[in-house]
N, C-alpha and C positions, 0 to 999 in steps of 0.2 A: 910641372903645371901647363896647361894645353889651352889655348882661346879657339871655340867653334865658331867658326863664321856661317851664318847664316843669308842666303840673299833674298829680295822680295818674295819669289814665290811661298815663303815659308810664312809672309807676313798677312800674306792671300790667302793664305788657303786658313789663317788662322781668321780674318773676319769669314769666309767660305763655311768653317765650323760654327762658328759663333750664331751666323746667319740662320744656317740649319738647324739650331734646336729650337731659335723662336719660332721658325718655319711651320715647328712639330709640336708649339704650345709647352716646351719647357719656359719657366720663368727666366727671367735674370738671375743670374745667380747669387748667392750671398757664399761669400767661400771662405772659408777659414782656413787661412796659412801660416805649415808652420814648418818652410823651405825658406832658404835664401835666394835672393834673388841671381847671386853667382851660379846658381845651378836650375836643370831644365825643369826640377819638381817646382821652383821657386816661380819662374818665369810665363810657365804657358798659364798654369791657373790663371797668372794677372794679366795678361792680354786676354785672355776667355770671355773672364769677368768684364773688363772694360770695355769689350766689343760687344756684347750682349748689352752696357748699359745697367750693370749688376754691381754690385760690393762688395769690397774686400777686406778683411779683417787680418790683421797682423796680430800674431803674437807678443806680447811682453812679457817682459819678466824672466824667461826662460822657459823649458817646458816644464810642465806639469799635467799630469793626464786628469786631475780631479777638475785643474782650472781649464785645463780643454772641453772638459764633458758642463759644466758649468757655462763658459763661452756660447757652447753647440745651442746649452737649452737658452741660456739668456736672450741673444739676438739671433733665434731662430734661424739658424745657420744650414745652408742646404747643402751644402756638398766640402766637402776638406779631403787633405790627405797626407798619409801615415806611411812610413817605413813600416814592415813589421815588426821590427823589435818595439816601435813606438805602438802598434797595435797590440800589441801582446801585455805594454804596461798597463793601457786603459782598460783591454778586457781584466787585467787582475788586479786593479784599482776596485776598494767598495764601492764608491760612487756610483759605477758601472749600473748598480743595480736599483737606483735611486733617479738616476739622472735623466729629461725628459730627451730623447734625440729622436722625438717623433717627425722633426721639422727636415733629419736628415734625408737625401734621396739620394746622394753617391757618398759613399766613402773610400775614396780611391786609395787602394795598399800598393804600392808599387816601390821600385829601388834593391829590391831584392827579391828573391824567391821566400814565397812563405808557406807555414807550414800547413799541409790540408788539416790536423788536428783543430790549431788554433783557428784557423778559419769556419771550421763547422762550428765550432763553439761562435765565433762573430757573428754567427747567421742565427743561430738559436738566439744570441741576447739582442741583436739590434734587427733583427731580420734580412730581408734581400736585398741590403743595400749596397752590400760588399761589389766594389769595380775592381778589380786586376788588372793594373796597365803595364805594361812592360817598355821602354823606352831608353833612350839616352841621349847626352847630349847633340850627339851627330844626328840622330834617330827620333828626338823626343818622344816620340809615340808608334811603337810598332804595333800593337797588339793589345784588346784589350775585353773585358769579359765581363759584363756589366751584369747586373742585380743576381747576383751570384746567389746560386741554393743548392740545394740536394737535388740532384738529378736518378733515381735509383738505377736507370737505364747505362748510365755513363759515370759510378759514382769517381771513377779514375780525374774525374777532369777538375776534381776541386785542387788536384795539384798542377795545372793549365795555366796559364798565364794567357789563354784566350784565341784570337783568328786577329788575321791581317786588319789595320786599325783604314778606313779610306782608300786609299789606295794604295798603298802599302803591300811590295809583294817578300815573301820571305823564300827562303832557298836553304837548304842544310848540305855542306859539305865539307866532304874528307880534304885531306893537306896538303889535296894536291890539286883542291879546288871542282872535283866531280859531286856531282847532285845526287846525292844520297837516297833510298827509299825509305816509304814512310817506317817510322819508329826507328829507323837508326842513329844512333846519333850521330853529333860532327858540329860542326860552325857554323853559325847562325849568319847567315848573309841575308842582305835588306836594302831594298830601293824605294823609290816612294817618291811623293812633292814632299814631303816634311825632310829629305836628306840635307846635308850639310854641304856648304860649298868647297871647306876645307878646312883644315885648320891654318890659322893666320900666324902667317910667316914661316910655316915648316912646311915647306917643300914634299919633302925628305918626308918624315911621319904622315903625310895627307895621300903621299903615292905607296904608301905600306898597308893603308888604311883602305884608300878607292880605291877600286878594281871595274873601272868603266865607270857604268850607273851602279855599281855595289857597295857598300859598306861591308867591312868584314867587323863583326861585333865583339869580336874574342870571346864570346858564350858558346856555349854549347849546349846542344839542346835538341831535341827531334820530335818533327810533327808526325799525328796520325792521321788518317782514311779522312776524316772528314777539315780538315787541316788546323787544330787546334796544336799549338804551340804548346814543348815541355824544357823548360830549361833544367839542368841535370847540374850545373858548376860553371867555372869561368879558365877558361884555357890555361891560362898561371894557376887556379888551385888545386887541378886534378892530381891525386895521389900515385904516382909510377910505382907500381910495387909488384916482386915478381914472384908473389902468391899469386896474381891472377893472371887470366887470361889477354884479359883488355885492362885498360888504364881503370881506375877507380874514381867515384864522384862522389862529392862529398853530402850535394843535396837528399840522397837515396837514403845515405847514415842519418839526417840531423831531422831528416821528416820521421824516421819510425823512435828514433830516442824522443819527439816532441810528443810522439802518441803516449807514450807512458803517463798517466793522469797525475804521475809524481813531478814530471820535469814540465818548469816554464819555460827554458828555452835551452839550445844546445848547439852548439858550431862544434864542425870537424876540421881539423887540417890533417895534411900529413908530415910524418916528420923522418928527419933520415935514420935508417938502419942499414949497419954492415952487410948483412946476407940478405937483406929482403929490397935495398936501395929506399924505400920507403914504408913506413907501417901507417895506421889511422890512430889518430888521436882526437878524442873528444873531451870539451869544454861542455859541463854540465849545471844548469840554473835551477833546481830544485823550487818548488812548491813549496812558502814555509809550514814546516813541520810535519815534511812529506819526510817519511822512510827511507830512502832509494840506496839501493846499491850497488857498485860499480860493474859486481858479478849479472845482478838483476839485467840490469841496461846490456850487457854483453851477452847474454844469453838471447833477450827481446830481437837484438840485431841479427846474431846469428840465425834465429828460427825464422825471420821475414826476410832478410837475404842471405848470405854465403857467408863462409867461413874466413875469406879473405877481408870482407868490410866490416866484420868483425872488430872495433876497437880494441889495439892492446894495450890502452892508457884512459882513465877516464877521470878526469878531476872537474870537484867539484867546486865552483867559485859563488861568489854571490853576484856578479854581473858580471856580462861577456860587457869587453871593450868597445866603444861606438867611436868609428868617425864623426866627426862635424858635421855629414849627412845625416846622421844616426842609422850608421850601417854597420852592421859588426865586422870587427877591425880585426879581419885574421892575423895583417901583417903583427899588429900587438902580440898577439895568438901566438905568430912563430915565434918572435923573439921571447916572450915569455917560454917559449920550450926549449930555446937554445940557451936559456939561462938556468936551464932546471930547474 
């Protein structure tokens, strides 16, 4: 574990953001939190709600999608936060068809990259209230994409995490720190007022992560011509295969798998292979009653992407393992693969 230290400018920026929202007529938030205060997705909404004079609602008794929806209806919640994994559970719960969610103005989705197919489902079910947010403990809010909706001119933007938030600046760089052109994938570097001061009592780690005024996020992504950021993987999650000219990224494969109407969730990892270095392995959760086969999913990926991206192995499981922060636990999936 590492502790991230923020200085006074961070709290001043939180005050500025709260004042800005009030100045444009946004009512004080009625925020339903699903995150612990040990994480930025729990701390930032709490601070903004406090500084706006709003009301913060805390979930009790563990996570349950039906109770989550009932709380939104009962307390007229205007804003909340879900990881993609929790969003999918809400969309798959029968209560989504009867709950009154008309009070929602922002359903923030972050903590991991979401499937465009599931985001499209959320827009259809809930309306244009989805707000994609991308951040980290080191830089709590890097990009956002509010009021997500279908844009017929730019359909690919459902796969984006938005544009830089406030004064945040983003560059995509190669392994030597050289800035890459648009649409070329590399490590995401960011700077701005929400930047951390450093890791508490970890000067060596701070020096590895902070380069001057920039933070190395460890995320791989690319920018388009209009400044929208697209994330494709974590640096340490890339799949290194000799079958491809470049490293393989998990998210494009996961997005294709999740686009199948019979797939509720999917996660992809690289597993060791003597000849190829690593090959793609997919873990898939199907919609109840859906008759999906591994060959069908492999054919889908092969048609949408290229042969090296096609999973050699597809394992169907009841649920993807989750971290305490409700993100897909790929470390647990790697351990599962290693144990056969």
